[in-house]
N, C-alpha and C positions, 0 to 999 in steps of 0.2 A: 395728442397721442399720434404715434406713427402707424398704429394698427389699421389694417384695411380688411374689410370683409368682402369676400368674393361670392357672388351668387349667380344663379341663372333663373330668370323668371319662368322657365319651363319646368323647374324642379319644385315638387310639392314641399319638400323640407325647406327650401329657400323661401318659398312663399310664407311658410309658418314663421320662419326667422324674421322676415320683413315685417310681418304683423306684430311680432313681439317687439322689435326695434321701434316701430311706430308707436305702439301702445305706451312704451316707457321712454320715449324720446327725450323727456325732460331730465332723465336720470342717466341715460347712456347715449353716447353719440360717437359713432365710428363712421369713417368713410366707407361707402358701399359701392362696389364695382360690379356691374353686370357683365359677365364674361361673353355674353352673346353680342354685345354692342360696343365693348371697350377693350382695347388691348390689355393683356395681363401677363404677369411673369410666367415663365415656363415651369417654375416650381409648383404652380397651381395645377393640380391634376384632378381634383374633385371639388364639388361644391355641395353645400356651403362649407366655407372654411375661412379662417382668419390668418393673415400673415403677420407675425409678430417677430421683429428682428430676425428675419430670414428663417423663421421656424413656422411650421404649419400647425394650426389648431383646427383639426377637422370636425365636421358634423356634430356628434353628440358632445364632444369635448367643448366645442364652441358654445353650445346651448348651456352646458353646465357652467362655463365661465361667465356667461351673461347672467345666469341665475345667481352665481356667487356675487357678482358686482351689485346686483339688485338687493341681495340679502345684506350686503355690507351697508346699504343705504336704508335698511329697515323695511324692505319690500320683499315679501315672501311669495313665490309662485309655486315652489315645491313640485315642479313638473318633471324635472330631469334627474332626480336623485335615485 
């Protein structure tokens, strides 16, 4: 997958996302870039977000997308509905 998730370790929502990604790492695997330590595209203006084919999937939409992916694999977290 080409999708990249952008985070900042100073952001509480990003920390929550990282925990979620780690907890379900055997089911979902995306490249994660910390904007505080790594160059990132100018299109990224908020974190957390995911860049998918030059489109931004911000915050809660990203969490819902991850929940959808997990649900498709039979794992229900029902946190972001």
